[in-house]
C-alpha positions as CSV (number, residue, x, y, z in Angstrom):
1,M,23.4,76.8,55.2
2,T,21.3,79.0,53.0
3,A,22.6,79.5,49.5
4,P,23.4,83.1,48.6
5,T,20.7,85.0,46.7
6,L,21.5,86.1,43.0
7,D,20.9,89.8,42.8
8,A,22.6,92.8,41.3
9,P,24.1,93.9,44.8
10,T,25.6,90.4,45.2
11,L,27.4,90.5,41.7
12,A,28.3,94.1,42.2
13,A,30.1,93.3,45.5
14,A,32.1,90.7,43.6
15,V,32.9,92.9,40.8
16,A,33.9,95.7,43.3
17,V,36.5,93.3,45.0
18,L,38.1,92.6,41.7
19,R,38.1,96.3,40.7
20,D,40.0,97.0,44.0
21,V,42.8,94.5,43.2
22,P,45.9,96.5,42.1
23,R,46.6,96.2,38.5
24,S,49.9,98.0,38.1
25,S,52.2,95.6,40.2
26,Y,52.6,92.6,37.8
27,G,56.2,93.7,36.8
28,T,57.4,93.3,40.4
29,V,56.2,89.8,41.4
30,S,58.2,86.5,41.1
31,D,57.8,84.0,38.3
32,D,56.0,81.6,40.6
33,A,53.6,84.4,41.8
34,L,53.0,85.5,38.1
35,L,51.9,82.0,37.1
36,S,49.6,81.8,40.1
37,L,48.1,85.3,39.1
38,V,47.6,84.2,35.6
39,E,45.9,81.1,36.8
40,L,43.7,83.0,39.0
41,A,42.9,85.7,36.4
42,G,41.9,82.7,34.0
43,E,39.5,81.4,36.7
44,A,38.1,84.9,37.1
45,R,37.5,85.3,33.5
46,H,35.7,81.8,33.5
47,L,33.5,82.8,36.2
48,A,32.6,86.0,34.6
49,D,32.0,84.4,31.2
50,A,29.7,81.8,32.9
51,H,27.6,84.7,34.6
52,L,27.3,86.4,31.2
53,A,26.2,83.2,29.5
54,L,23.7,82.5,32.2
55,A,22.2,86.1,31.9
56,A,22.4,85.9,28.1
57,G,20.5,82.7,28.0
58,E,17.8,84.2,30.2
59,L,17.7,87.4,28.1
60,D,17.3,85.2,25.0
61,R,14.3,83.4,26.6
62,R,12.7,86.6,27.6
63,S,13.2,87.9,24.0
64,S,12.0,85.1,22.0
65,H,10.5,85.6,18.6
66,E,7.0,84.6,19.8
67,L,7.0,87.5,22.3
68,G,7.4,90.1,19.4
69,A,7.6,93.7,20.6
70,A,6.8,92.5,24.0
71,G,10.2,90.8,24.3
72,L,12.8,92.2,26.6
73,A,15.4,93.0,24.0
74,R,12.7,94.9,21.8
75,R,11.5,96.7,24.8
76,A,15.1,97.9,25.5
77,G,15.3,99.3,22.0
78,A,17.5,96.5,20.5
79,R,16.4,94.1,17.5
80,T,18.1,91.0,19.0
81,P,19.3,89.9,22.3
82,E,22.8,89.8,20.9
83,E,22.6,93.5,19.8
84,L,21.3,94.4,23.5
85,L,24.3,92.3,25.0
86,T,26.9,94.1,22.7
87,R,25.5,97.5,23.6
88,V,25.4,96.9,27.3
89,T,28.5,94.9,27.8
90,G,30.9,96.3,25.0
91,A,31.8,92.7,24.3
92,R,32.7,91.6,20.8
93,G,29.9,90.2,18.7
94,R,31.5,86.8,18.4
95,D,31.8,86.5,22.1
96,V,28.1,87.7,22.5
97,V,26.8,85.2,20.1
98,T,28.8,82.3,22.1
99,A,27.3,83.5,25.2
100,V,23.8,83.3,24.0
101,R,24.5,79.9,22.4
102,V,25.9,78.6,25.7
103,G,23.1,80.2,27.7
104,R,20.5,78.4,25.8
105,L,22.2,75.1,26.9
106,T,21.6,76.1,30.5
107,Q,17.9,76.6,29.9
108,V,17.4,73.0,29.3
109,D,18.2,69.9,31.3
110,S,21.4,68.9,29.7
111,V,24.8,67.5,30.7
112,L,26.7,70.4,29.2
113,G,24.4,73.0,30.6
114,D,24.9,71.6,34.1
115,A,28.6,71.6,33.7
116,V,28.3,75.3,32.9
117,L,26.2,76.0,35.9
118,D,28.5,74.2,38.3
119,G,31.5,75.9,37.0
120,S,33.3,72.7,35.9
121,V,33.4,73.6,32.2
122,S,34.2,77.2,30.8
123,V,32.0,78.8,28.3
124,P,34.4,78.5,25.4
125,A,34.9,74.8,26.3
126,A,31.2,74.2,26.4
127,D,30.6,75.8,23.1
128,A,33.4,73.8,21.6
129,I,31.9,70.5,22.8
130,R,28.4,71.6,21.6
131,A,29.8,72.5,18.1
132,G,32.0,69.2,17.9
133,L,29.0,66.8,18.7
134,D,26.4,68.9,16.7
135,G,24.7,66.7,14.3
136,A,25.7,63.2,15.8
137,A,22.8,60.8,14.9
138,A,23.4,58.5,17.8
139,D,21.6,57.2,20.8
140,P,21.0,60.2,23.2
141,R,22.5,58.1,26.1
142,L,25.7,57.7,24.2
143,V,25.9,61.4,23.4
144,D,25.6,62.1,27.1
145,E,28.3,59.8,27.9
146,A,30.4,61.4,25.2
147,T,29.6,64.8,26.7
148,V,30.6,63.7,30.2
149,L,33.9,62.4,28.9
150,L,34.6,65.6,26.9
151,C,33.7,67.7,30.1
152,E,36.4,65.9,32.0
153,E,38.9,66.3,29.1
154,A,38.1,70.0,29.1
155,S,40.5,70.8,32.0
156,T,43.4,69.6,29.8
157,L,42.6,70.8,26.4
158,D,42.1,74.4,25.1
159,P,38.8,75.0,23.1
160,D,40.4,74.6,19.7
161,R,41.8,71.1,20.6
162,L,38.7,70.3,22.5
163,L,36.5,71.1,19.4
164,K,38.8,68.7,17.3
165,R,38.5,65.9,20.0
166,A,34.7,66.3,20.0
167,R,34.6,65.8,16.3
168,E,36.6,62.7,16.6
169,V,34.1,61.5,19.2
170,R,31.2,62.5,16.9
171,D,32.6,60.5,14.2
172,E,33.0,57.5,16.3
173,L,29.4,57.6,17.6
174,D,28.1,58.3,14.1
175,E,30.4,56.8,11.5
176,A,27.5,56.5,9.0
177,G,27.1,60.2,9.0
178,I,30.6,60.9,7.9
179,A,29.7,61.0,4.3
180,G,26.8,63.4,4.8
181,R,28.9,65.8,6.9
182,E,31.5,65.6,4.4
183,A,29.2,66.5,1.5
184,V,27.8,69.4,3.6
185,L,31.3,70.9,3.9
186,R,32.2,70.3,0.4
187,G,28.9,72.0,-0.7
188,R,30.0,75.1,1.2
189,R,33.3,75.6,-0.8
190,S,33.5,78.9,-2.7
191,I,35.8,81.7,-3.9
192,R,34.6,85.2,-3.7
193,R,36.4,88.1,-5.4
194,I,35.9,91.6,-3.9
195,D,37.0,94.7,-5.8
196,L,38.2,97.2,-3.2
197,R,38.1,100.9,-3.7
198,D,41.8,101.6,-3.7
199,G,42.4,99.3,-6.6
200,M,43.3,96.2,-4.6
201,K,41.4,93.0,-4.9
202,R,40.4,90.6,-2.3
203,I,39.7,86.8,-2.6
204,I,37.7,85.1,0.2
205,W,38.2,81.3,0.0
206,D,36.3,78.8,1.9
207,Y,37.6,75.4,1.2
208,D,36.6,71.9,2.6
209,P,38.9,69.6,4.5
210,L,39.9,67.6,1.4
211,T,41.0,70.6,-0.5
212,A,42.8,71.8,2.6
213,G,45.1,68.7,2.3
214,I,46.5,70.4,-0.8
215,V,46.1,74.0,-0.1
216,D,47.5,74.0,3.4
217,E,50.7,71.9,2.3
218,I,51.5,74.6,-0.3
219,Y,51.0,77.3,2.2
220,D,53.3,75.5,4.7
221,R,55.9,74.9,2.1
222,A,56.0,78.5,0.9
223,T,56.0,80.1,4.5
224,S,57.0,77.7,7.1
225,P,60.7,78.4,7.3
226,R,59.7,82.1,7.9
227,R,57.3,81.1,10.6
228,G,59.7,79.1,12.6
229,G,59.1,75.9,10.7
230,P,61.5,73.1,9.9
231,R,65.0,73.7,8.6
232,F,66.7,71.3,6.2
233,V,70.0,69.4,6.0
234,D,69.8,68.7,2.3
235,S,71.9,71.7,0.8
236,A,69.3,72.6,-1.9
237,A,66.4,72.6,0.6
238,A,68.6,74.4,3.2
239,A,69.5,77.3,0.7
240,R,66.0,77.7,-0.3
241,A,64.8,77.8,3.4
242,S,67.4,80.3,4.0
243,R,66.2,82.6,1.2
244,I,62.6,82.5,2.5
245,A,63.8,83.2,6.1
246,E,65.8,86.3,4.9
247,D,63.2,87.5,2.5
248,E,62.0,91.0,3.3
249,R,58.3,90.1,2.4
250,T,56.0,89.4,5.2
251,V,54.5,86.0,5.6
252,E,51.3,87.2,4.1
253,Q,53.0,88.6,1.0
254,L,55.1,85.5,0.6
255,A,51.9,83.5,0.6
256,S,50.2,85.9,-1.7
257,D,53.1,85.7,-4.2
258,A,53.4,82.0,-4.0
259,F,49.8,81.3,-4.8
260,A,50.0,83.8,-7.6
261,E,53.2,82.2,-9.0
262,L,51.4,78.7,-8.7
263,L,48.6,79.9,-10.9
264,R,51.0,81.4,-13.4
265,Q,52.9,78.1,-13.5
266,A,49.9,76.0,-13.7
267,A,49.7,76.0,-17.6
268,S,53.3,74.5,-17.9
269,L,52.8,72.2,-14.9
270,D,56.6,72.9,-13.8
271,S,56.6,71.6,-10.3
272,D,60.3,72.4,-9.4
273,V,59.8,76.3,-9.4
274,L,57.7,77.3,-6.6
275,V,57.6,75.4,-3.4
276,G,59.8,72.4,-3.6
277,R,59.6,69.2,-5.7
278,G,56.6,67.1,-6.4
279,T,53.0,67.7,-6.8
280,P,51.2,68.3,-3.5
281,A,49.0,65.4,-2.6
282,V,46.3,64.6,0.0
283,R,47.5,61.7,2.2
284,V,44.6,59.7,3.6
285,I,45.1,56.9,6.1
286,V,42.8,54.1,6.2
287,P,42.9,50.5,7.5
288,L,43.4,48.0,4.8
289,D,40.6,45.9,6.1
290,D,38.2,48.8,5.8
291,L,39.3,49.5,2.3
292,T,38.8,45.8,1.4
293,S,35.4,45.3,3.0
294,G,34.0,48.8,2.1
295,S,33.2,49.8,5.6
296,G,34.6,52.4,7.9
297,H,36.3,55.7,7.1
298,G,39.6,57.5,6.2
299,L,41.5,60.2,8.0
300,I,43.2,63.1,6.4
301,E,46.9,63.2,7.5
302,G,47.8,66.2,9.6
303,S,44.2,67.5,10.2
304,G,42.6,64.4,11.3
305,E,39.4,65.1,9.6
306,A,37.3,62.1,8.6
307,I,36.3,61.4,5.2
308,A,33.8,58.8,3.7
309,L,35.3,55.6,2.3
310,T,33.7,56.3,-1.1
311,T,36.1,59.4,-1.3
312,V,39.0,57.4,-0.1
313,E,38.2,54.9,-3.0
314,A,38.0,57.6,-5.5
315,L,41.4,59.1,-4.4
316,A,42.9,55.6,-4.5
317,C,41.6,55.0,-7.9
318,A,43.2,58.3,-9.1
319,H,46.6,58.3,-7.4
320,G,47.0,54.7,-6.0
321,T,47.8,53.4,-2.5
322,Q,50.9,52.9,-0.4
323,K,50.7,50.2,2.2
324,A,52.2,50.6,5.7
325,S,52.0,47.8,8.0
326,L,51.4,48.5,11.8
327,D,51.6,46.4,14.9
328,P,49.0,46.5,17.5
329,D,50.7,49.4,19.3
330,G,50.6,51.6,16.2
331,R,54.3,51.2,15.2
332,V,55.0,51.2,11.5
333,L,57.3,48.3,10.6
334,D,61.0,49.0,10.2
335,L,61.9,50.7,6.9
336,G,65.2,51.9,8.2
337,R,68.5,51.9,6.1
338,E,72.1,52.6,6.8
339,Q,72.2,56.2,6.2
340,R,72.3,59.5,8.2
341,L,69.2,61.0,6.8
342,Y,65.7,59.5,7.1
343,S,64.5,58.7,3.6
344,A,61.3,60.1,2.0
345,R,59.4,56.8,2.5
346,Q,60.7,56.6,6.1
347,R,59.5,60.3,6.6
348,V,56.0,59.2,5.3
349,A,55.9,56.3,7.8
350,L,57.0,58.6,10.6
351,A,54.2,61.0,9.6
352,I,51.7,58.2,9.6
353,R,52.8,57.0,13.2
354,D,53.4,60.2,15.0
355,G,50.9,62.5,13.2
356,G,53.1,65.5,13.8
357,C,55.2,66.9,16.5
358,L,55.3,64.1,19.2
359,W,56.1,66.6,21.9
360,E,53.4,66.8,24.5
361,G,50.8,69.6,23.8
362,C,52.3,70.6,20.5
363,D,50.0,70.6,17.4
364,R,52.5,71.3,14.7
365,P,51.7,69.0,11.6
366,P,54.1,66.6,9.9
367,S,55.1,69.1,7.4
368,W,56.5,71.4,10.2
369,T,58.7,68.7,11.7
370,E,62.1,67.2,11.5
371,A,63.1,63.5,12.1
372,H,64.9,63.3,15.4
373,H,67.3,60.2,16.1
374,I,66.5,59.2,19.7
375,D,70.0,57.7,19.8
376,R,72.8,60.0,18.9
377,W,74.1,59.2,15.4
378,T,77.6,59.9,16.5
379,D,77.3,57.1,19.2
380,G,76.0,54.6,16.7
381,G,72.4,55.4,16.5
382,R,70.7,53.8,13.7
383,T,68.3,55.5,11.1
384,D,65.4,53.1,11.9
385,L,61.9,54.0,12.3
386,D,61.7,52.8,15.9
387,R,64.8,55.1,16.6
388,G,63.3,58.2,15.2
389,V,60.4,60.5,16.1
390,L,59.0,63.7,14.6
391,L,59.6,67.0,16.5
392,C,59.0,70.5,15.4
393,R,61.9,72.8,15.1
394,H,61.2,74.5,18.4
395,H,60.9,71.4,20.5
396,H,63.8,69.7,18.6
397,L,66.1,72.5,19.7
398,R,64.8,72.3,23.1
399,L,65.5,68.6,23.5
400,H,69.0,69.0,22.3
401,N,69.8,72.3,24.2
402,E,68.1,71.7,27.4
403,G,69.0,68.1,28.3
404,W,65.8,66.4,27.4
405,V,65.9,62.8,26.2
406,I,63.4,60.5,24.5
407,R,63.5,56.7,25.5
408,L,61.7,53.8,23.8
409,R,60.3,51.4,26.2
410,A,58.1,48.4,25.4
411,G,57.1,50.1,22.2
412,R,56.2,53.4,23.7
413,Y,58.2,56.7,23.8
414,W,58.8,58.6,27.0
415,L,60.2,62.0,27.3
416,E,62.6,62.3,30.2
417,L,63.1,65.7,31.6
418,P,66.6,67.1,32.5
419,S,68.2,65.5,35.6
420,G,67.4,67.3,38.8
421,T,63.9,68.3,38.0
422,G,62.4,65.4,40.0
423,R,59.6,64.9,37.5
424,P,58.7,61.6,36.3
425,P,58.9,60.7,32.5
426,T,56.0,61.8,30.3
427,L,54.4,59.2,27.9
428,L,54.4,60.8,24.4
429,V,51.1,60.0,22.4
430,S,50.7,59.9,18.7
431,K,48.9,63.0,17.5
432,S,47.6,60.9,14.6
433,R,43.9,60.3,15.0
434,A,44.3,57.4,12.6
435,I,46.9,55.7,14.9
436,R,44.8,56.2,17.9
437,E,41.8,54.5,16.2
438,H,44.1,51.7,15.2
439,V,45.4,50.9,18.7
440,A,42.0,51.1,20.1
441,R,40.7,48.9,17.3
442,A,43.4,46.3,17.9
443,G,42.2,45.8,21.5
444,R,38.4,45.4,20.6
445,S,36.4,42.3,20.5
446,P,34.7,41.5,17.1
447,G,31.1,42.7,17.1
448,R,31.5,45.0,20.2
449,R,30.5,48.6,20.1
450,P,33.6,50.7,19.8
451,A,34.4,52.5,23.1
452,I,35.1,56.3,23.0
453,T,38.8,56.4,23.1
454,E,40.5,58.5,25.7
455,H,42.5,61.4,24.6
456,P,44.8,62.5,25.9
457,P,45.6,59.5,28.2
458,P,46.5,60.1,31.7
459,K,50.1,60.5,32.3
460,I,51.7,57.2,33.4
461,R,54.4,57.3,36.0
462,A,57.5,55.2,35.2
């Protein structure tokens, strides 16, 4: 069978078919039909993005700097291929730049370029993998293996999560490069003040992952109740959360006023005025063996960003350490006490273990979560670490209101759907990169090259 020829009439015919599909009847279809249409529309977009990227890559090649004025873009009256593509397609500049980047991949014999060509990986996913693995100083064969793995995971992860996953893989392949990459990011930190014509001022702040451990926590403390974040049982915290939720200011205004007040209070160092008690701190998780031996790396709780062990040692020197013992399955040893609420120390242990909301597909950080008793307290449930998990407010309410149940079996947590759905339980996996690395590490042989840990793991049917 002869493959169809790529030409303008062929693509024009495909566009014409799509153009003739009715667009005014979405309000009349059933829920199932709507979900199918959404899935098909997404596939159509991926195919269109792929064609644009392939065309952009070829346009970029024909407009190379070496060709000068003879290049295609210059002959068409544009300074760059991106400018020409923006003018012709009407696409946003950011999308055009992405199309050109991915299009260049298809111009070379690469695993990622082939995946875009055969349609198995979308353009945004390919760009996420490219960016995440960029700069990995490792054996090219290992990088290709990692790319194949990430291409397989692209079907289950959105581009943002795929980018984080690719960075994890890059750090595993090139642990020695973590310090250098950390230094590059820290070197890019900056604050710029802009005076606007109407008298307003604007601050543009680019801050590195380590600084984010402090800044993001303050932002979450100041605004999370307004954004649907956690509620609190403690009366003082609940009252403060209620004031924030009922405040007439927008989230952006709340954040602005909070940071301005923080600066005003800095001179007096009063930590009980602004966004809750205690000085915000960066919590870094690192295996004790690594800290003792001086090899390995640390991971910032919440973001999962890797930092060099030298940075970890500096933080430990300035702020001390807190030991948390884990078993090979990544469970923190029991710190439970006979009380209704989980203590601050238990919350720290839960944050280390779960890394955020444990619900499948949720990416809320620990600061947005509540401690859920998997056994009802009124039925004799204990406030022990094994009997508690972190859930964000939304999923905590879903679990209680819709009949979901979390069970602990053989050291793993399973989410059981409401009865009558016919679906098997879902294994809940820690969102903490540190825990995933710890579990993988516990199963490795000494001296063996670390395997690329699979994430998320396949669903296991009970």
